[in-house]
C-alpha positions in Angstrom: 1.0 75.1 56.2 2.1 71.3 55.5 0.3 69.5 52.7 1.8 66.2 53.9 4.0 66.8 50.7 7.3 64.5 50.3 9.3 67.5 48.8 10.2 69.0 52.2 13.6 71.3 52.4 16.7 69.5 51.5 19.9 70.2 53.8 22.4 71.6 51.5 25.3 71.1 53.9 25.2 67.4 53.1 25.1 67.7 49.1 27.9 67.3 46.8 29.4 70.6 45.6 28.1 69.4 42.0 24.8 68.7 43.7 24.8 72.0 45.8 25.2 74.1 42.5 22.8 72.5 40.3 20.0 72.1 43.7 17.1 74.9 42.7 14.7 75.6 45.8 12.6 77.4 43.7 11.3 74.4 42.2 10.0 73.1 45.2 8.4 76.0 46.1 6.8 76.1 43.1 5.5 72.9 43.3 4.5 73.4 46.9 2.7 76.6 45.6 1.3 74.5 43.0 -0.4 71.3 45.6 -1.7 74.5 47.6 -3.7 76.2 44.5 -5.0 72.4 43.9 -6.1 71.6 47.2 -7.4 75.0 47.6 -9.6 74.6 44.1 -10.4 71.3 45.6 -12.0 72.7 48.5 -13.6 75.6 46.9 -15.3 73.0 44.7 -16.5 70.6 47.3 -18.1 73.3 49.3 -19.5 75.5 46.4 -23.0 75.5 45.8 -24.1 72.8 43.4 -26.3 73.4 40.2 -29.7 71.7 41.3 -31.4 72.2 37.8 -30.4 71.0 33.9 -30.5 73.7 31.7 -30.5 71.8 28.5 -33.3 71.5 25.7 -35.5 69.0 26.5 -34.7 68.1 30.1 -37.9 68.9 31.5 -40.5 71.0 32.1 -44.0 71.7 31.0 -43.7 70.6 27.5 -42.8 67.0 26.9 -40.7 68.3 23.6 -41.1 69.2 20.1 -43.0 66.1 19.3 -45.7 66.0 21.7 -46.5 69.6 20.3 -46.6 68.4 16.8 -48.6 65.6 17.3 -51.1 68.1 19.2 -51.2 70.4 16.0 -52.1 67.5 13.8 -54.9 66.4 16.0 -56.3 69.9 16.6 -56.3 70.4 12.1 -57.7 67.0 12.0 -60.8 68.3 14.3 -61.1 71.1 12.4 -61.1 69.3 9.1 -63.7 66.9 10.7 -66.0 69.9 11.5 -65.8 71.5 8.2 -66.9 68.2 7.0 -70.0 68.0 9.1 -71.6 71.1 8.6 -74.4 72.0 6.3 -73.8 73.3 2.7 -77.2 74.7 3.0 -77.8 78.3 4.6 -79.5 77.7 8.1 -82.3 79.6 7.9 -84.8 77.9 5.8 -87.6 80.7 4.4 -91.1 79.4 5.1 -92.9 78.9 1.8 -96.2 80.5 3.6 
């Protein structure tokens, strides 16, 4: 596979004896392998199924968060308190004095 890299093979016949002794073709091969791996990973990430929904707390759903729930509970408590104030203090049935 050609990856348009600039680390092509080296003609060791044209190297000096010192350079020929220090030349390590494994480094080039490892760099090529890393480049292939990186490009493969990038291609896989580009083609994989993307997440379409964020799974963070408070990011959506039917409720608007804890603040709305607290406000609703305050309103319900206020309605109950008002209903208790409006109740008759005496009994509902009044006995007929006759």
